[in-house]
C-alpha distance (Angstrom), angle and dihedral (degrees) to the residues before:
residue distance angle dihedral
M1 . . .
P2 3.83 . .
N3 3.76 117.2 .
E4 3.81 105.6 -109.4
S5 3.83 96.6 -172.1
Y6 3.80 91.4 102.6
T7 3.80 125.7 148.9
T8 3.79 135.7 177.6
A9 3.81 86.4 -91.5
N10 3.82 97.3 56.8
W11 3.81 105.9 16.3
N12 3.82 96.5 114.2
Q13 3.80 95.4 43.3
P14 3.82 124.6 92.4
P15 2.98 130.0 -65.4
H16 3.83 92.9 12.4
N17 3.81 94.4 60.6
R18 3.81 90.3 65.0
H19 3.81 86.4 73.6
S20 3.81 105.1 22.0
F21 3.82 95.4 57.8
Q22 3.81 86.2 68.8
H23 3.81 93.2 47.5
V24 3.80 106.6 43.4
A25 3.81 92.4 132.9
D26 3.82 89.3 60.6
L27 3.81 90.1 60.4
F28 3.80 107.1 35.5
A29 3.79 140.6 32.8
T30 3.79 110.4 -91.2
Q31 3.78 140.5 176.0
T32 3.79 124.1 -141.3
V33 3.78 125.4 -115.7
A34 3.77 94.7 -154.7
K35 3.78 126.7 -141.5
K36 3.79 117.9 -139.9
E37 3.80 114.2 -75.7
A38 3.79 125.8 -161.5
K39 3.81 109.5 -100.2
N40 3.79 98.7 -176.2
E41 3.78 142.5 14.7
A42 3.80 92.6 -90.3
E43 3.82 91.2 58.6
K44 3.80 97.4 44.4
G45 3.78 92.7 85.0
A46 3.78 92.4 49.8
K47 3.79 116.6 104.2
P48 3.80 132.0 -158.8
H49 3.77 115.5 -96.2
S50 3.79 107.1 -72.8
F51 3.79 127.9 -156.3
N52 3.74 128.0 -123.9
Y53 3.79 114.7 -122.9
A54 3.79 128.7 -134.6
L55 3.78 97.4 164.1
D56 3.76 120.5 -165.8
D57 3.79 131.8 172.5
L58 3.79 101.7 -113.3
T59 3.81 97.4 162.7
G60 3.81 91.6 97.2
L61 3.81 93.5 55.1
V62 3.82 107.8 128.8
Y63 3.78 122.3 -149.2
P64 3.81 135.8 169.7
I65 3.79 122.5 -99.4
S66 3.77 133.2 -170.8
G67 3.79 117.6 -67.7
G68 3.78 94.0 38.2
G69 3.81 96.0 -75.7
T70 3.78 132.2 120.3
N71 3.76 136.5 -131.6
T72 3.78 136.5 -166.9
L73 3.78 126.0 -128.0
G74 3.80 89.5 -120.3
Q75 3.80 92.5 54.2
F76 3.81 89.3 47.6
L77 3.80 90.3 55.4
D78 3.81 90.1 49.1
D79 3.80 93.2 49.3
T80 3.81 98.5 47.2
Y81 3.82 102.7 56.5
T82 3.80 92.7 -109.6
D83 3.81 119.6 -166.0
A84 3.81 98.8 170.1
F85 3.78 134.0 5.2
L86 3.81 125.2 -176.9
V87 3.78 128.3 176.3
L88 3.80 121.9 -168.4
Q89 3.76 125.0 -175.4
D90 3.77 119.0 -171.1
G91 3.80 88.5 -13.0
A92 3.82 97.2 -54.3
I93 3.81 124.3 109.7
V94 3.79 109.5 -116.4
M95 3.81 95.8 169.6
E96 3.80 132.5 19.7
E97 3.77 121.1 170.7
Y98 3.81 132.7 167.2
R99 3.78 128.2 -167.6
N100 3.79 140.5 168.8
S101 3.85 92.9 47.6
M102 3.80 91.6 -57.0
T103 3.83 122.1 139.3
A104 3.79 136.6 -172.6
Q105 3.82 88.3 -91.9
T106 3.81 97.2 48.4
P107 3.81 119.2 110.2
H108 3.80 115.6 -136.2
L109 3.79 130.1 -166.9
L110 3.81 110.0 -102.3
N111 3.79 99.2 -165.7
S112 3.83 106.8 -168.9
V113 3.80 95.2 -3.3
S114 3.83 79.2 81.5
K115 3.81 88.7 71.8
S116 3.79 95.0 67.8
F117 3.81 91.1 60.7
V118 3.81 88.1 58.1
G119 3.80 90.4 52.2
M120 3.79 92.1 52.8
L121 3.82 93.0 44.0
A122 3.80 87.8 54.1
G123 3.79 87.6 56.9
I124 3.80 90.5 50.6
A125 3.81 90.6 49.9
V126 3.81 89.6 50.8
G127 3.80 89.1 51.5
D128 3.80 89.2 50.0
N129 3.84 88.7 55.6
A130 3.79 88.8 -120.6
L131 3.82 98.5 110.5
Q132 3.80 134.4 45.3
T133 3.77 111.5 -166.6
Q134 3.81 95.8 -158.3
R135 3.79 90.9 61.2
R136 3.79 119.2 93.4
V137 3.78 119.4 -99.4
S138 3.81 88.3 -123.4
D139 3.81 88.5 64.8
Y140 3.80 86.0 68.0
L141 3.82 97.4 29.7
P142 3.84 103.8 35.4
E143 3.81 91.0 175.8
L144 3.83 86.7 74.0
A145 3.82 95.0 58.7
D146 3.82 91.6 107.5
S147 3.81 96.5 39.9
A148 3.80 132.3 91.7
F149 3.81 86.4 -87.1
R150 3.81 94.2 64.8
G151 3.81 92.9 110.7
T152 3.81 98.2 31.2
T153 3.78 119.2 117.0
V154 3.78 121.8 -150.5
Q155 3.81 88.8 -113.4
A156 3.80 92.4 53.5
A157 3.80 88.8 52.5
L158 3.81 91.4 48.4
D159 3.81 90.4 49.5
M160 3.82 95.9 42.2
T161 3.81 93.6 -122.8
A162 3.82 97.2 118.9
A163 3.79 124.0 126.5
V164 3.82 101.5 -120.7
A165 3.81 117.3 124.1
Y166 3.79 109.6 -122.6
S167 3.79 130.3 144.4
E168 3.78 122.5 -145.2
D169 3.79 109.3 -169.1
Y170 3.80 106.2 142.0
D171 3.79 92.5 -168.5
R172 3.81 92.0 59.7
R173 3.77 104.8 80.0
G174 3.82 95.2 -155.4
D175 3.79 95.7 48.2
D176 3.83 124.9 134.9
F177 3.80 88.8 -108.2
W178 3.79 91.0 59.7
H179 3.81 93.6 44.9
E180 3.79 89.0 55.6
A181 3.81 90.5 45.9
A182 3.81 88.2 52.2
V183 3.82 88.0 67.5
V184 3.83 88.8 69.9
G185 3.81 93.2 41.3
W186 3.78 99.9 -99.6
R187 3.81 92.7 124.3
P188 3.82 108.8 29.7
D189 3.82 90.1 171.0
L190 3.82 89.5 66.9
Q191 3.79 96.1 52.5
T192 3.81 114.8 106.1
E193 3.80 137.2 165.1
T194 3.81 90.0 -89.1
S195 3.82 97.0 44.5
A196 3.79 117.7 118.8
K197 3.79 111.5 -93.5
S198 3.80 94.6 -154.3
L199 3.78 138.4 23.7
I200 3.81 91.1 -111.7
E201 3.79 89.0 55.0
Y202 3.81 89.2 48.5
F203 3.83 90.0 53.3
R204 3.79 90.6 48.8
Q205 3.81 91.0 52.7
R206 3.83 91.4 57.3
D207 3.81 102.9 98.8
A208 3.81 104.0 149.1
T209 3.80 128.7 83.3
E210 3.80 129.2 -154.7
Q211 3.81 102.0 -168.6
Q212 3.77 142.2 7.0
E213 3.78 116.8 -80.1
G214 3.81 107.0 -85.4
E215 3.81 94.2 7.7
H216 3.81 95.7 129.1
F217 3.78 143.4 -34.5
H218 3.80 115.5 -77.5
Y219 3.80 118.9 170.3
R220 3.83 111.2 -128.2
T221 3.81 125.8 164.3
V222 3.80 92.4 -153.0
L223 3.82 88.7 70.1
T224 3.81 92.2 59.1
N225 3.79 92.3 50.7
L226 3.79 87.7 48.2
C227 3.82 90.5 53.2
A228 3.80 91.6 50.6
A229 3.81 89.7 53.4
V230 3.82 90.6 48.4
I231 3.81 91.6 51.1
E232 3.79 90.3 50.4
R233 3.83 92.5 51.5
A234 3.81 94.1 41.6
T235 3.80 94.2 51.6
A236 3.83 94.8 37.5
T237 3.80 86.1 -135.5
P238 3.82 129.4 112.5
F239 3.78 104.9 -97.3
C240 3.81 97.5 -121.3
D241 3.81 91.1 47.9
Y242 3.80 90.6 51.9
F243 3.81 89.9 45.8
S244 3.80 90.8 51.6
Q245 3.80 97.2 44.3
R246 3.79 99.6 41.8
L247 3.81 104.4 32.6
W248 3.82 117.8 5.6
Q249 3.80 98.3 50.0
P250 3.83 95.6 40.5
L251 3.82 86.6 51.0
G252 3.81 89.0 60.9
A253 3.81 92.8 -124.6
E254 3.79 113.0 -168.4
Q255 3.82 95.8 -153.6
N256 3.78 135.5 38.9
A257 3.78 115.6 -106.6
S258 3.80 124.5 -148.5
V259 3.79 137.3 -151.9
V260 3.80 128.4 -154.9
V261 3.82 111.0 -119.6
D262 3.79 137.1 -161.9
P263 3.85 122.7 -118.3
A264 3.82 89.6 -86.0
G265 3.81 92.1 52.8
Q266 3.82 95.7 -106.0
P267 3.82 110.5 147.9
Y268 3.79 120.7 -116.0
M269 3.80 93.6 -140.7
G270 3.79 93.4 160.0
A271 3.80 89.2 81.8
G272 3.80 111.9 -22.2
M273 3.81 108.4 93.5
S274 3.81 123.2 112.5
A275 3.81 124.6 -166.6
C276 3.78 141.5 150.1
A277 3.79 122.2 -92.4
R278 3.80 97.2 -113.8
D279 3.79 92.1 55.7
L280 3.79 89.1 51.3
A281 3.80 87.5 52.8
R282 3.81 88.0 54.8
F283 3.80 88.9 53.1
G284 3.80 90.2 49.1
E285 3.80 89.2 52.9
L286 3.81 88.7 50.2
L287 3.81 89.5 56.6
R288 3.80 91.8 45.0
G289 3.79 89.9 51.8
D290 3.81 96.4 50.7
G291 3.80 92.1 -110.0
A292 3.81 97.7 -39.4
F293 3.79 122.9 112.7
N294 3.79 134.5 167.2
G295 3.79 91.7 -3.9
E296 3.81 95.7 -50.9
Q297 3.81 128.1 106.4
I298 3.81 99.2 -137.8
I299 3.82 98.2 168.2
D300 3.80 127.1 30.0
P301 3.82 103.5 -93.3
S302 3.80 91.6 -133.9
W303 3.83 90.6 61.1
V304 3.81 93.7 54.6
R305 3.80 93.0 39.2
D306 3.81 91.4 51.6
T307 3.81 89.4 46.6
R308 3.79 93.5 56.5
T309 3.81 99.4 36.8
G310 3.79 96.6 44.9
T311 3.80 122.0 178.5
D312 3.78 137.3 -91.6
E313 3.81 87.8 -104.4
L314 3.82 92.1 54.9
R315 3.80 90.0 48.9
R316 3.81 89.6 49.8
L317 3.81 91.5 50.8
F318 3.80 90.3 48.3
A319 3.81 93.0 47.5
A320 3.82 88.9 53.1
S321 3.81 91.3 57.2
D322 3.79 135.4 82.6
Y323 3.81 88.4 -105.8
A324 3.81 97.1 63.2
G325 3.80 93.2 108.4
L326 3.80 92.5 57.9
L327 3.81 93.6 66.8
P328 3.81 109.1 9.9
T329 3.83 92.7 -169.1
G330 3.79 96.9 24.1
H331 3.78 140.4 98.0
Y332 3.80 144.0 -158.6
H333 3.79 118.1 -121.0
N334 3.80 134.1 160.7
Q335 3.83 91.6 -2.4
V336 3.81 93.2 -55.3
W337 3.82 132.2 109.5
A338 3.80 113.9 -135.8
D339 3.79 145.0 168.1
D340 3.77 106.0 -171.4
G341 3.78 93.2 -176.2
A342 3.79 88.2 62.6
G343 3.80 92.0 38.9
E344 3.81 90.6 -120.3
I345 3.80 131.6 143.7
M346 3.80 119.2 179.4
C347 3.78 139.0 -172.6
I348 3.81 109.6 -167.0
G349 3.80 134.3 -170.8
I350 3.79 135.1 178.9
H351 3.81 120.3 -97.0
G352 3.82 89.4 37.3
Q353 3.82 110.3 -58.4
S354 3.81 116.5 152.0
I355 3.77 144.4 166.1
Y356 3.80 107.5 -171.3
V357 3.81 121.5 -171.0
N358 3.79 123.6 -172.4
R359 3.79 106.4 -176.3
S360 3.79 96.0 -172.7
K361 3.83 89.8 59.7
Q362 3.85 95.4 36.9
L363 3.81 84.9 -122.4
V364 3.81 132.0 152.8
C365 3.80 121.5 178.5
V366 3.80 126.9 -175.1
K367 3.79 120.5 -165.6
L368 3.80 123.2 179.9
S369 3.78 116.1 -174.4
T370 3.78 146.3 163.3
H371 3.78 105.1 -138.2
P372 3.80 108.7 -176.6
Q373 3.82 92.1 -125.3
P374 3.82 127.7 42.9
T375 3.80 98.0 -123.0
D376 3.79 110.7 21.9
L377 3.81 98.8 167.0
P378 3.83 95.9 -165.0
L379 3.82 90.1 54.6
Y380 3.80 91.2 48.7
G381 3.79 89.5 47.9
M382 3.82 89.8 52.0
T383 3.80 89.8 49.8
Y384 3.78 98.2 53.1
R385 3.81 93.6 41.1
A386 3.80 88.2 54.4
L387 3.81 95.2 45.5
R388 3.79 92.8 47.8
A389 3.79 90.6 46.7
L390 3.79 89.2 51.2
A391 3.81 90.0 51.1
A392 3.79 90.8 49.5
Q393 3.81 94.2 51.3
L394 3.80 101.1 41.8
């Protein structure tokens, strides 16, 4: 049984995270990303988009692992602290499994999978003629004109190629990532009298740079939170309202999502979204369909297509980073990981959160987990070997 004696001081530590990742809204201030509700009698009979089922028992699927051995999909799920696992092929659910007291209705913390929603909402805002990604972030957030973001364009923030100095080592408890997370209460031990009281204030305090603008890819959560604030200013709409109206409801989500917010109500979209597995599968299908889902074009297809195909320059910037080994021919663009040559699109979060899309196999996989440590590389290696083996055999 999971240990339920979690607090804001230990919630993301093992074994407490096995329970707390399903109960984030009980610990921290959140805002709702609302699903569509019936407003009149005519709509009351309408249901959210529902999946077709073509269930198969895939747990016995055998695939090779390093060292000449083999593993089964079922053993992989056992070994990787799985809470939910969904497999869709050609839009139909072929496997759906819940563990650790989770159900189809249970929200689960997404960690950095949250980021990819920001990237797609930026594309929607561009399509709404509210946002121009080549403009500087300070055009939308003028209070940052004297910060480390003074020369940063919205696109550089979306692509994680901005100049700002920011370290993201989850295993170092005093890291910049954790100081930013402390603004929303995730690390109360790091809060002091001089700590930023809002995410905007935290952005304003960033005054150092670590590279030239556009020099190379460097993954930094602060840039996602910055993009969410830019989208909110550009659209003149509270971020979670815009998210709900322009993406979540058109997606036909069956559950509300939620996002952790700072004391000023600014969403912590770098890591703070919670949602159910089926709604993440809908999002995966949206990516697979170049922004179209359930007969509706929700995002301009060129935005999603450009996100997954990337450019030679994006691949060069990625290859020059510390992440080059993760996707040897891949790139990062608009808050999404992709390798178009392999037909793969990925949304990735610490502690084992994944949306995996393989377009050539019409495949979408969702895996929600509670790894004990944020970045357990062997567990991530097991995950992507299993997902790619599944794609190869379906």
